[in-house]
C-alpha positions as CSV (number, residue, x, y, z in Angstrom):
1,M,-47.2,-34.8,-1.9
2,I,-46.4,-31.5,-0.6
3,P,-45.7,-29.1,-4.1
4,R,-42.3,-28.5,-4.6
5,M,-40.8,-25.4,-2.9
6,L,-38.5,-23.6,-5.3
7,S,-37.3,-20.9,-2.9
8,G,-38.6,-21.1,0.5
9,P,-41.0,-22.4,2.9
10,C,-43.3,-19.4,1.8
11,D,-42.9,-16.5,-0.6
12,T,-40.4,-14.2,0.3
13,K,-42.4,-11.0,1.3
14,F,-44.0,-13.1,4.0
15,C,-40.7,-15.1,5.6
16,T,-40.8,-13.2,8.8
17,R,-36.6,-14.9,9.1
18,C,-37.9,-16.3,12.6
19,G,-35.7,-19.7,11.5
20,C,-38.2,-22.2,12.8
21,C,-38.0,-23.3,9.4
22,I,-33.9,-24.2,10.0
23,S,-35.3,-25.8,14.0
24,I,-37.6,-28.5,12.5
25,C,-35.8,-29.0,8.6
26,P,-34.5,-32.9,8.8
27,Q,-32.1,-32.5,5.7
28,E,-30.0,-28.8,7.1
29,C,-30.9,-27.9,3.9
30,I,-32.0,-24.2,4.8
31,T,-30.6,-20.8,4.9
32,I,-31.4,-17.3,5.4
33,T,-30.0,-14.4,4.7
34,T,-32.8,-12.5,3.5
35,H,-35.1,-14.9,3.7
36,A,-35.2,-18.3,4.2
37,E,-34.0,-20.7,1.2
38,I,-34.0,-24.3,0.5
39,D,-31.6,-26.3,-1.3
40,D,-31.8,-29.2,-4.0
41,S,-31.0,-31.4,-1.0
42,C,-34.8,-30.7,-0.2
43,T,-36.2,-33.9,0.4
44,Q,-39.8,-32.1,0.2
45,C,-41.2,-33.3,3.4
46,G,-43.3,-30.5,3.9
47,L,-42.3,-30.0,7.6
48,C,-40.8,-25.6,7.1
49,R,-44.4,-24.7,5.2
50,E,-45.9,-26.5,8.3
51,V,-44.2,-24.4,11.0
52,C,-43.7,-21.6,9.2
53,P,-45.8,-18.2,10.6
54,G,-45.1,-16.4,8.0
55,E,-48.6,-15.7,5.9
56,G,-50.0,-14.8,9.6
57,T,-51.3,-16.2,12.9
58,D,-55.3,-15.7,14.1
59,L,-53.7,-15.2,17.3
60,K,-57.2,-14.6,19.4
61,E,-57.8,-18.2,18.2
62,E,-55.1,-20.1,18.4
63,G,-54.9,-18.6,22.0
64,R,-58.2,-19.9,22.6
65,K,-56.6,-23.3,21.8
66,L,-53.8,-23.4,24.0
67,F,-54.8,-21.1,26.9
68,E,-58.3,-22.6,28.7
69,G,-58.8,-21.2,31.6
70,S,-57.4,-17.7,30.5
71,C,-59.2,-14.6,29.7
72,Y,-59.0,-12.7,26.5
73,N,-58.6,-8.9,26.4
74,Q,-58.6,-7.7,22.8
75,Y,-55.3,-5.3,23.2
76,V,-52.9,-8.0,24.4
77,G,-54.3,-11.8,24.0
78,W,-55.2,-14.4,26.1
79,I,-53.6,-13.8,30.2
80,N,-54.1,-15.9,33.1
81,H,-52.6,-13.4,35.3
82,A,-50.5,-9.9,35.1
83,Y,-47.7,-8.7,37.4
84,T,-44.8,-6.0,37.8
85,G,-41.5,-7.6,38.9
86,Y,-38.4,-7.1,39.1
87,S,-34.5,-9.4,39.8
88,F,-33.9,-9.6,43.7
89,S,-30.3,-10.1,42.2
90,D,-29.2,-6.7,42.2
91,A,-26.6,-7.7,39.7
92,V,-28.9,-9.8,37.2
93,R,-31.1,-6.6,37.9
94,K,-28.8,-3.9,36.4
95,R,-27.4,-6.4,34.1
96,G,-31.2,-6.8,32.3
97,T,-32.8,-4.6,30.0
98,S,-35.9,-3.8,32.7
99,G,-35.7,-5.8,35.9
100,G,-34.5,-9.2,34.7
101,V,-37.0,-11.0,35.2
102,V,-36.8,-13.4,32.2
103,T,-33.0,-13.6,33.4
104,S,-33.6,-14.4,36.7
105,L,-36.4,-17.0,35.6
106,L,-34.2,-19.1,33.5
107,I,-31.6,-18.9,36.1
108,C,-34.3,-20.4,38.3
109,L,-35.7,-23.1,36.5
110,L,-31.9,-24.3,35.6
111,E,-30.9,-24.5,39.1
112,K,-34.4,-26.5,40.2
113,G,-33.9,-28.2,37.4
114,M,-36.9,-28.0,35.9
115,I,-35.8,-27.0,32.6
116,D,-32.4,-28.7,30.7
117,G,-31.0,-25.2,29.2
118,A,-32.1,-22.6,27.6
119,L,-32.4,-20.8,24.3
120,V,-31.8,-17.3,24.2
121,V,-30.3,-14.3,21.8
122,G,-26.3,-13.4,22.6
123,F,-23.6,-11.7,20.3
124,D,-21.2,-13.9,17.9
125,P,-17.8,-14.5,19.9
126,E,-16.0,-13.7,16.5
127,K,-17.8,-10.8,15.4
128,P,-19.6,-9.2,19.0
129,W,-21.7,-6.5,16.9
130,K,-23.7,-9.4,15.2
131,T,-26.4,-11.7,17.1
132,V,-26.9,-15.3,17.0
133,Y,-29.3,-18.0,19.2
134,Q,-27.0,-19.8,21.8
135,V,-27.8,-23.0,23.9
136,A,-27.6,-21.9,27.4
137,T,-27.0,-25.0,30.0
138,C,-26.1,-22.6,33.2
139,A,-26.3,-19.6,35.2
140,E,-23.3,-17.9,33.8
141,D,-24.8,-18.9,30.1
142,I,-28.1,-17.0,30.8
143,L,-26.2,-14.0,32.9
144,E,-24.2,-13.3,29.7
145,S,-27.2,-13.4,27.2
146,A,-29.1,-10.3,29.5
147,Q,-30.5,-7.4,27.6
148,T,-32.4,-7.0,24.4
149,K,-31.0,-7.3,21.2
150,Y,-31.8,-5.4,18.4
151,Q,-31.8,-7.2,15.3
152,V,-33.1,-9.9,13.5
153,T,-31.9,-12.9,14.7
154,P,-32.8,-16.6,13.5
155,L,-33.2,-19.3,15.7
156,T,-30.4,-21.8,14.0
157,Q,-30.3,-24.5,16.3
158,R,-32.2,-28.3,15.0
159,I,-34.2,-28.3,18.2
160,F,-34.7,-31.9,18.1
161,S,-31.4,-33.0,17.9
162,L,-29.9,-31.1,21.5
163,P,-29.1,-33.1,23.8
164,L,-31.4,-31.6,25.8
165,E,-34.6,-33.2,27.1
166,R,-36.5,-29.7,28.5
167,I,-35.8,-26.6,26.6
168,A,-36.8,-23.3,27.6
169,V,-36.5,-20.4,24.6
170,V,-36.6,-17.3,24.5
171,G,-38.2,-15.7,21.4
172,L,-40.0,-12.1,19.2
173,P,-43.3,-12.9,18.6
174,C,-42.4,-15.2,15.2
175,V,-40.2,-17.1,16.4
176,I,-43.2,-17.8,19.6
177,Q,-46.1,-18.2,16.8
178,G,-42.7,-20.4,14.5
179,L,-42.5,-22.8,17.9
180,R,-46.0,-23.5,19.0
181,K,-46.8,-24.7,15.0
182,V,-42.8,-27.1,16.0
183,Q,-44.9,-27.5,19.6
184,A,-47.6,-29.4,17.7
185,L,-45.1,-32.0,16.5
186,K,-43.2,-35.3,17.8
187,Q,-39.6,-32.8,16.4
188,G,-41.1,-30.2,18.9
189,E,-41.6,-32.6,22.6
190,K,-38.5,-30.9,23.9
191,I,-39.9,-27.4,24.0
192,R,-41.2,-26.9,27.9
193,L,-41.4,-22.9,28.3
194,L,-42.2,-20.2,25.5
195,I,-40.9,-17.0,27.4
196,G,-42.0,-14.3,24.9
197,L,-40.8,-10.5,25.0
198,F,-42.6,-7.7,23.6
199,C,-42.0,-6.2,20.3
200,W,-42.7,-2.7,18.3
201,V,-41.1,-3.9,15.2
202,N,-37.3,-5.8,15.2
203,M,-34.5,-3.7,13.1
204,E,-31.6,-5.2,10.2
205,R,-28.3,-6.0,11.2
206,E,-27.6,-2.7,9.4
207,A,-29.5,-0.4,11.9
208,T,-26.3,-1.8,14.3
209,E,-23.8,-0.9,11.7
210,F,-25.6,2.5,11.0
211,L,-24.9,3.4,14.7
212,L,-21.5,2.4,14.6
213,D,-21.0,4.6,11.1
214,M,-23.1,7.5,13.4
215,L,-20.1,6.8,16.3
216,K,-17.4,6.8,14.0
217,V,-16.5,3.4,15.3
218,S,-15.5,0.4,12.7
219,P,-17.2,-3.3,13.5
220,E,-14.0,-4.9,13.5
221,E,-12.9,-1.8,16.5
222,V,-15.8,-3.8,19.0
223,A,-15.2,-5.7,21.4
224,S,-19.2,-5.8,22.9
225,L,-21.7,-3.8,22.5
226,E,-25.4,-3.3,24.3
227,Y,-28.3,-1.7,22.9
228,R,-29.4,-1.3,26.6
229,G,-25.9,-0.6,28.3
230,G,-26.0,1.7,31.4
231,D,-28.5,2.6,34.4
232,Y,-32.2,2.1,33.4
233,L,-33.7,2.9,30.8
234,G,-30.2,2.5,29.7
235,G,-28.8,3.3,25.4
236,F,-26.0,2.0,22.5
237,R,-23.4,1.4,24.5
238,V,-20.6,0.1,22.3
239,T,-16.7,-0.6,24.3
240,K,-13.2,-0.8,21.9
241,K,-10.8,-3.0,21.8
242,D,-8.7,0.2,23.1
243,G,-10.5,0.7,26.0
244,E,-12.7,3.8,25.2
245,V,-16.4,3.4,25.8
246,I,-18.8,5.4,23.3
247,T,-21.8,5.6,24.1
248,L,-26.2,6.9,22.8
249,D,-29.4,7.5,24.8
250,K,-31.9,4.6,24.1
251,E,-34.1,7.9,23.0
252,C,-31.0,8.5,20.7
253,Y,-32.0,5.8,18.3
254,N,-35.9,5.6,18.5
255,V,-35.8,6.5,15.5
256,L,-34.3,3.6,13.2
257,P,-37.3,1.4,13.3
258,F,-38.3,3.9,10.5
259,L,-35.0,2.9,8.7
260,F,-34.5,-0.4,9.2
261,A,-37.6,-2.1,10.6
262,P,-37.8,-5.8,8.4
263,E,-41.0,-5.3,5.6
264,R,-43.0,-8.1,7.4
265,C,-42.6,-6.8,11.5
266,V,-44.6,-4.1,9.6
267,C,-47.2,-6.1,9.0
268,C,-47.4,-8.0,12.2
269,S,-50.1,-7.3,14.9
270,D,-48.7,-9.6,17.9
271,F,-47.1,-6.7,20.1
272,T,-47.4,-8.0,23.6
273,N,-46.5,-12.1,22.3
274,E,-49.8,-13.6,22.7
275,L,-48.8,-17.2,22.1
276,A,-45.9,-17.5,24.6
277,D,-46.5,-18.8,28.0
278,I,-45.1,-15.8,29.9
279,S,-44.9,-12.9,28.0
280,M,-42.7,-9.9,29.1
281,G,-41.9,-6.7,28.6
282,D,-40.5,-2.6,29.8
283,A,-42.6,-1.5,32.8
284,K,-41.2,2.3,31.5
285,F,-44.4,4.0,33.3
286,M,-43.5,2.6,36.7
287,H,-40.3,5.1,36.5
288,S,-38.9,2.7,38.7
289,Q,-34.9,3.8,38.9
290,K,-33.3,0.3,38.7
291,G,-36.3,-1.0,36.2
292,H,-39.3,-3.4,36.4
293,T,-40.7,-5.6,33.4
294,F,-44.4,-6.4,32.9
295,V,-44.9,-9.9,33.1
296,I,-48.6,-11.9,31.3
297,T,-48.4,-15.1,32.4
298,R,-51.0,-17.2,29.5
299,S,-51.0,-20.3,30.2
300,Q,-51.0,-22.6,33.1
301,E,-47.3,-24.3,32.9
302,G,-45.9,-20.3,32.4
303,E,-47.9,-19.3,35.9
304,T,-46.7,-22.7,37.8
305,M,-43.2,-21.7,36.3
306,L,-43.1,-18.3,37.6
307,K,-44.9,-18.9,41.1
308,A,-41.9,-21.8,41.5
309,C,-39.7,-18.7,40.9
310,L,-40.5,-16.6,43.6
311,D,-37.4,-16.7,45.9
312,H,-35.7,-15.0,43.2
313,V,-38.0,-12.6,41.7
314,S,-40.5,-10.2,42.9
315,I,-43.7,-9.5,41.3
316,D,-47.1,-8.0,42.4
317,E,-49.8,-8.0,40.2
318,H,-51.3,-5.6,38.1
319,D,-54.1,-4.2,36.5
320,I,-54.0,-5.2,32.7
321,E,-54.8,-1.9,31.8
322,D,-51.8,-0.1,32.9
323,I,-49.8,-2.2,30.4
324,I,-52.3,-1.5,27.5
325,W,-52.4,2.9,28.1
326,S,-48.4,2.7,28.8
327,E,-48.3,1.1,25.9
328,S,-50.8,2.5,23.8
329,S,-49.1,3.6,20.8
330,S,-47.3,0.3,20.2
331,L,-50.5,-1.7,20.8
332,F,-52.3,0.5,18.2
333,F,-49.7,0.6,15.4
334,K,-49.5,-3.3,15.9
335,K,-53.1,-4.0,15.9
336,R,-53.1,-2.4,12.5
337,G,-50.4,-4.8,11.1
338,H,-52.9,-7.1,9.4
339,R,-54.5,-4.3,7.3
340,R,-50.5,-3.4,6.5
341,L,-50.6,-7.5,5.3
342,L,-49.3,-7.4,1.5
343,R,-51.8,-9.9,0.5
344,E,-55.7,-10.6,0.5
345,P,-57.4,-11.9,2.8
346,S,-55.0,-11.9,5.9
347,V,-55.2,-15.2,8.0
348,H,-54.6,-12.7,11.1
349,S,-57.0,-11.8,13.2
350,E,-59.2,-8.8,12.1
351,E,-60.7,-7.1,15.2
352,E,-61.6,-3.7,14.4
353,I,-60.3,-1.3,17.4
354,D,-60.9,2.1,18.0
355,I,-57.8,4.1,17.2
356,P,-57.2,7.3,18.1
357,V,-56.4,9.9,15.4
358,K,-52.9,10.7,16.6
359,N,-52.0,7.0,16.4
360,R,-53.1,7.3,12.9
361,L,-51.2,10.1,12.4
362,F,-48.0,8.4,13.1
363,E,-48.7,5.0,11.9
364,F,-48.9,7.5,8.6
365,G,-45.9,9.2,9.4
366,F,-44.1,5.6,10.1
367,T,-45.3,4.7,6.7
368,L,-44.4,7.1,4.8
369,I,-40.7,6.8,6.2
370,H,-40.4,3.5,5.6
371,K,-41.8,3.2,2.1
372,N,-39.0,6.1,0.9
373,R,-36.7,4.9,4.1
374,N,-33.4,4.5,1.6
375,F,-33.7,7.9,0.8
376,F,-34.5,9.2,4.5
377,R,-31.2,6.3,5.5
378,S,-28.9,9.1,3.4
379,L,-30.3,11.9,4.5
380,F,-30.0,10.5,8.4
381,K,-26.6,9.5,7.6
382,A,-25.4,12.8,6.4
383,M,-26.7,14.6,10.0
384,P,-24.2,15.6,12.6
385,V,-24.9,13.1,15.6
386,E,-26.1,16.0,17.4
387,L,-29.1,16.6,15.0
388,F,-29.7,13.0,14.6
389,K,-29.6,12.9,18.4
390,L,-32.1,15.6,18.4
391,V,-35.0,14.5,15.6
392,S,-34.5,11.5,18.0
393,R,-36.0,12.7,20.9
394,V,-38.6,14.7,19.0
395,I,-39.8,11.1,17.2
396,T,-39.7,9.4,20.9
397,R,-41.8,12.1,22.2
398,E,-44.7,11.9,19.1
399,R,-44.6,8.5,19.5
400,S,-45.1,8.1,23.6
């Protein structure tokens, strides 16, 4: 018998808040606030513990099982092919984070009947500064969910009970790691495609509220919010109910992960979403005026679905080394994540990777500020907005 889980599927300090436990729970007895909690209606079936990614994943070994025929790279995981690309639709490309490939791919797969719907992150219609997972079943739904959301967002839909048979899911590494475990069970057989986004660290919802406060906008005044609004690379853009639009350049809030990254994010070693069928992220090194997307296919299913949508997206094969070195700061930081786990031994893959001194110093600075984040939050909150922008730009330069 599975031992009774008094508080949640895993020790609270390991909870990623991915929501995979909620997505599979037959009793609907799990809720997530600061961590997953189980109520008294639990029947001790153990499914939540079975799919929980919280205590870590051996990315290399799990990828080996999943991606037969792919090649392994110690920085980015198993690779079928690496590309850069963009959407043929100017409207989608402008609406997306960087090239619009994720958005166009989902729209194409829906139009061609290869999926029935997708689980994507959008904004709560009632509280448009809060993010939620939503079920998208048409192009309009997909387009509405475009752009990265910098906010912890648990998956709350019970996948096995959705009235869809072929589902794509877009998620951060913790979500994808958990859903790979869900896929191994009968309850996950509807999942057809996992699209993973690159992720350095996510941020608590308080980071969004911090920015609103910095801009002297109350949550109740918000009509809509974008984290990558405007021209590429975009920035934090708030539209108030009275029609006023207020913006901050993206680099002006790169300090926020130091202050609002969840504890468990800091221990994650997966930047490029190594267990996804297709992984995507910013191709900033292209210096594109409209944005390009890095695309890594890992599974044959991912490669097939991408190639089926070449009438919607343009892709060019690209050297994986360009991805590695253009994102080296985030990659190096993440690959030392297993060393920051709070227990021993870690079940993350612990390959030794040579990390330059500059990156070790950045990691030291990040860890120092993050451990004392309550003090630094107060310090930054007291700053005039122009000084906040200046400090953020310095940190952006040092991280790059």
